[in-house]
N, C-alpha and C positions, 0 to 999 in steps of 0.2 A: 510413737503413736500407736504401736501395737498392731500395725498392718504389715503384711508380707509385701514384698516388692510387686507381685502381680495385683494384689488388692489395692495398693497405693496407685498403681498405674490406671486401674479402672476408675478411681475417684478423681485423680489429679493428672493433668497433662504435663506439668513441670513441677520442680521443687518449689517454685515461687507460689504456686496456687494456694497451698494451705495458709501461708502467711498473708497473702492478699485477701483471702476469704476472712481471716481474722481481723485484718485492718478494716475491711468493709463492714463487718459486723459491729465492731467497736465504734466506727464512725456513725453508723445508724443509731446505736444506743446513745451516743453523745448528742446527735441531732434531736432525738426524741426527748432526752432529758432537758436539753436547752429549750426546746419548743414548749415543754411543760412549764418551765420557769417563765418564759415570755408570755404564755397564755395566762398564767396565774397572776401576772402583774400588768396585763394589758389595759386594765381600767385605770391604772395609776401612772400617768405619764411621767411624773417626776421621780419615780423610784429608780435608783441606780442599781441595775441588775448585774453589773459587773462582778461584785463580790458574790452574789448568788450563783452566777455561772461558774466562777472559780471554785467555790465551795462544792458545787455538784460535780465538777470535773474531778476534784481530788477525792470525793467520795467514790466515784467510778474507778479511780486509780486503786483504791483500797479493795474494791469489789472484784476487780479484774487485773490483778498485778501481773500475771503472765502475759496478758495482751499488751500491757504497757511496756513491759520489758522487750517483747518481740517487736513492738512498734519502734522502740528506741534502737534496737539492733538493725531493724530494716532501714530506719532513717539514716543511719551512719554506716551501714554495712557495705559489702562489696557487690551486692546484687542490684544492678541498675533498676530492674523492674520493681523491686521491693522499695527502693528509695523513691522512685517515681510514684508508686502507689501510696506511700506514706505522705509524701508532700502533696499529692492530689487530695488525699483525705483531709489534711489540715486546711488546705485551700477551700475545699467544699464547705467545711464547717465555718470558716471565716466569711465566705460569700453568703452563707445563710444568715449569719449574725449581722452582716452588713445591711440586711433588709429590715432589721428590727428598729422600730421607732425610738425605743429607749436609747439605743446606740447612736443612731443618726442624729438624735437631738443633741447628744454630747459633742458631735462633730458637725454641727449645723453648717450648711453651705458647702460641705465637702462632697465631691462626687462619690457615688457608691463604690466605684471601682477603686478609688484611693482608700476609702474606708476599709474595703476588703483587703487591700495591701497592708494597711496598718494592723488589721486583725490577724492576718497571716503571720506577720512577724511576732505578734503576741502569742499566737497559738504555738509556734515553734518553741518559744522560750518557756511557756507554761508547760508544754509537753516535756521539754528537757528537764525542768524542775521536778516533774512527776517521779523521775527515777530517784532523786534525792528524797522526795517525800516518802517513797517506799523504803529506801535503804536506811533512813534516819528518823524512825518514829518519834524519838524524843525531841526532834527539831521541827516537827510538822507545823507548829504555830508560827515559828520564825520563817519557814519556807513559804507558808501561805502568805504571811505578811510581806515577804520579799516579792512574791508574785503580784500581790495586790498593788504594791508600790510601783513595780515595773509597769503594770497596766496603766496606772494613773500617769506616770511619766510619759509613756508612749502617746496617750491621749493628749496630754498637755503639749508635747512636742508637735503633734499633728495639728493641733489648733494654732500653735505659733506659726507653723509653716503656711497656714491658710490666711493668717492675718496680713492685711496690706502693709507693705513696708512704708515707714515714714519718709516723707520727702527729705532729701539730703541737701536742700537748699539753704 
C-alpha cells in the first residue's frame, strides 16, 4: 500500500480494516448501480431486470477487478472478520433487491425474508463466478449465460417450493 507501519496504524486499527473498507465501498457501488437499474425500469412492471442486474455486476467486475479478487479472498480466507464482512455485504445487497417489485413479482406470495435468502444464495454464486469472469475473458459470454441460467433455476426452484403440494389422496 506504500504506507509505513506507523502510517498504517494511524489509518487502520487492524489488518482487516482496509479489506473491510474495500468491501463496503464495492457494496455501496453495487447498491447504487442496482438502484439505477431498478429506477430506470420502475415504470415497466413486466421487465425482467435480472439479466440487467447480472450484466451490470459483471461490468463492475471488469471495472474493479482487484476489489473482486480481494472480496473472493475475504469470502474464503482465514480471517473471520473478513469472511463475515463479505457475507454481510452479499446479504445486504440481497435484502435490498428483495424489496424490488420486479423481483417480488417473480416470487409472488413469498415472504420478503425468504426472497432475501434466495437472493443471498444467488449473490454468492454470481460473485464466485466473477473470478472466472475475470480469469477467462474468452469465456465471458458462457460464464454470463451460466449465471443467468442459475438465477432462473433458483427462481424456478423457489416458486416450486412455494406451490401448494397436491393432495396425495
